[in-house]
C-alpha positions in Angstrom: -26.7 5.9 2.4 -23.3 4.4 1.6 -20.4 6.7 2.3 -18.3 7.5 -0.7 -14.6 6.6 -0.3 -12.6 9.8 0.4 -9.4 10.5 -1.6 -6.9 13.1 -0.2 -5.3 14.7 -3.3 -2.0 16.3 -2.4 -1.1 18.3 -5.5 0.2 21.9 -5.8 -1.0 22.4 -9.4 -4.6 23.6 -9.1 -5.5 22.6 -12.7 -4.2 19.1 -12.2 -5.9 18.8 -8.8 -9.2 20.0 -10.3 -9.0 17.5 -13.2 -8.3 14.7 -10.9 -11.0 15.7 -8.5 -13.6 16.0 -11.2 -12.8 12.5 -12.5 -12.9 11.1 -9.0 -16.3 12.7 -8.2 -17.8 11.4 -11.5 -16.6 7.9 -10.5 -18.0 7.6 -7.0 -15.2 9.1 -4.9 -15.1 12.1 -2.6 -11.9 14.1 -3.3 -10.3 16.4 -0.8 -7.6 18.8 -2.1 -4.5 19.8 -0.2 -1.9 22.0 -2.0 1.1 21.1 0.1 2.2 19.0 3.0 1.0 21.4 5.7 -2.5 21.5 4.3 -2.5 17.7 3.9 -1.4 17.2 7.5 -4.3 19.4 8.7 -6.7 17.2 6.7 -5.2 14.0 8.1 -5.4 15.4 11.6 -9.1 16.1 11.1 -10.0 12.7 9.6 -8.2 9.9 7.8 -9.1 9.4 4.1 -9.5 6.1 2.4 -6.6 6.7 0.0 -3.9 9.4 -0.2 -2.9 10.5 -3.8 0.4 12.2 -3.3 2.4 14.3 -5.8 6.2 13.7 -5.7 7.1 17.4 -6.4 5.6 19.7 -3.8 6.6 23.1 -2.3 8.2 22.6 1.1 8.3 18.9 2.0 8.5 16.6 -1.0 6.0 13.8 -1.5 8.9 11.4 -0.7 9.5 13.1 2.7 5.7 13.1 3.4 5.4 9.5 2.5 8.1 8.5 5.0 6.6 10.8 7.7 3.1 9.3 7.3 4.4 5.7 7.2 6.3 6.3 10.4 3.2 7.5 12.2 1.0 4.6 13.6 -2.2 6.5 12.9 -1.6 7.2 9.2 0.5 4.1 8.4 -2.6 1.9 7.4 -3.9 4.5 4.8 -3.1 3.3 1.2 -0.8 5.8 -0.5 -0.4 6.3 -4.2 2.4 8.5 -5.5 2.0 10.7 -8.6 5.3 11.3 -10.3 6.7 12.6 -13.6 9.8 10.4 -12.8 9.4 7.2 -14.8 12.8 5.7 -14.2 12.9 2.5 -12.2 15.2 3.8 -9.4 12.7 6.7 -8.8 9.8 4.3 -8.7 11.6 2.0 -6.3 12.5 5.1 -4.1 8.8 5.9 -3.9 7.8 2.4 -2.9 10.7 2.2 -0.4 9.4 5.5 1.1 6.1 3.8 1.8 4.0 4.2 -1.3 1.7 1.3 -2.1 1.8 2.1 -5.8 2.9 4.9 -8.1 1.4 6.6 -11.2 3.6 8.2 -13.8 2.4 11.4 -15.4 0.8 11.7 -17.8 -1.7 9.1 -16.9 -5.2 8.2 -18.1 -8.3 8.5 -16.0 -8.9 4.7 -16.3 -5.4 3.9 -15.0 -5.8 6.3 -12.0 -9.2 4.7 -11.1 -7.9 1.2 -11.6 -5.0 1.8 -9.2 -7.2 3.5 -6.6 -9.7 0.6 -6.7 -6.8 -1.9 -6.5 -5.4 -0.4 -3.3 -8.9 -0.2 -1.8 -9.3 -3.9 -2.5 -6.0 -4.7 -0.9 -6.9 -2.6 2.2 -9.8 -4.9 3.0 -8.7 -8.5 3.2 -11.2 -11.3 3.8 -12.8 -10.2 7.1 -14.7 -13.5 7.6 -11.6 -15.6 7.7 -10.3 -17.5 10.7 -7.0 -16.6 12.4 -4.0 -18.2 10.7 -1.2 -19.6 12.7 2.3 -20.5 11.4 4.8 -21.3 14.2 4.7 -18.4 16.6 3.2 -16.1 14.0 -0.5 -15.4 14.3 -2.6 -13.3 11.9 -6.3 -12.5 12.5 -8.1 -11.1 9.4 -11.2 -10.1 11.4 -9.3 -7.7 13.7 -6.4 -7.0 11.3 -3.8 -7.9 13.9 -0.6 -9.8 13.6 1.6 -11.0 16.4 4.8 -13.0 16.8 5.4 -14.9 20.1 2.7 -12.7 21.6 4.2 -9.4 20.5 2.1 -7.3 18.2 3.5 -6.3 14.8 2.6 -3.3 12.7 2.0 -4.0 9.0 0.8 -1.8 6.2 -2.4 -2.9 4.2 -0.5 -4.5 1.3 2.0 -6.2 3.6 -0.9 -7.6 5.7 -2.6 -9.1 2.7 0.7 -10.5 1.3 1.4 -12.1 4.7 -2.1 -13.4 4.9 -1.8 -15.2 1.6 1.6 -16.6 2.3 0.5 -17.9 5.8 -2.7 -19.5 4.4 -0.4 -21.5 2.0 2.6 -22.0 4.4 5.6 -23.9 3.0 4.4 -23.4 -0.5 6.7 -21.4 -2.9 4.9 -18.5 -4.7 6.3 -16.9 -7.8 6.1 -13.1 -8.2 3.4 -13.5 -10.9 1.3 -15.7 -8.6 1.6 -13.2 -5.8 0.5 -10.4 -8.1 -2.5 -12.4 -9.2 -3.6 -13.5 -5.7 -2.6 -10.4 -3.6 -2.9 -7.5 -6.0 -5.7 -9.0 -8.1 -6.1 -6.8 -11.2 -2.4 -6.3 -11.8 -2.3 -5.0 -15.3 -0.5 -1.9 -14.1 1.7 -3.5 -11.5 5.3 -4.6 -12.2 6.8 -7.7 -10.6 9.5 -5.5 -9.1 6.8 -4.1 -6.8 6.5 -7.6 -5.1 10.1 -7.5 -4.1 9.7 -4.0 -2.5 6.7 -5.2 -0.5 8.4 -8.4 0.6 11.4 -6.3 1.8 9.0 -4.0 3.7 7.2 -7.1 5.1 10.5 -8.5 6.4 11.3 -5.3 8.1 7.9 -5.3 9.8 8.2 -8.9 10.9 11.3 -8.2 13.0 12.5 -11.4 14.7 10.1 -13.4 12.6 11.6 -12.2 9.3 13.6 -15.5 9.0 10.3 -17.2 8.4 9.9 -15.4 5.1 12.3 -17.2 2.7 13.5 -16.3 -0.7 13.7 -19.3 -3.0 16.2 -18.4 -5.6 14.7 -18.5 -9.1 11.3 -19.5 -7.8 9.8 -16.9 -5.4 8.9 -16.6 -1.7 7.4 -18.7 1.0 6.5 -18.6 4.7 7.9 -21.5 6.7 7.4 -22.4 10.4 10.9 -23.8 10.7 13.4 -21.4 9.0 
């Protein structure tokens, strides 16, 4: 029997958590509720979920603090993280993405929007596993093992950054606009803004370390990976 994807819902409002959980159960997911950061950490220590749905405003540690904490931990870093927030202003959205969220959902939101965003991050978490390793200069990416290295040194990438790098490396030297990257990397991007691409490119550069110079910004056009920066 196929295992249902587990969604850790970190939300301190029981009524909202129950509404989300009911909708998730009715649509083929297995929700787990945690009312604060401490409860969420206990769930993560026991077993990693497929997706974390994290409220911004929580008692104790905020969602922003928890996102940074879990992204700094090698064990929880690969888990896709969606942030629930009543803060719709762009600086707040960018702050959430910078803290490590893969996407954000502004309250109030529809059930269909929530499900679409969860399915999108699950698709991004699983890049093509039957692909061959891709090599650009000293940068090597292996889709089958989900490993990236530069000059023999392993690099740690989040799920979205991995798929973004995979696409750029498969089409090395080619310039990709933000809209093209949204289409090819994010897929169904009806809820995703182009600004999100910039945030993930920034995060990818940080993860690449010494190889960051290979990821070029082409002013007015987009981004590309080049073997000779």
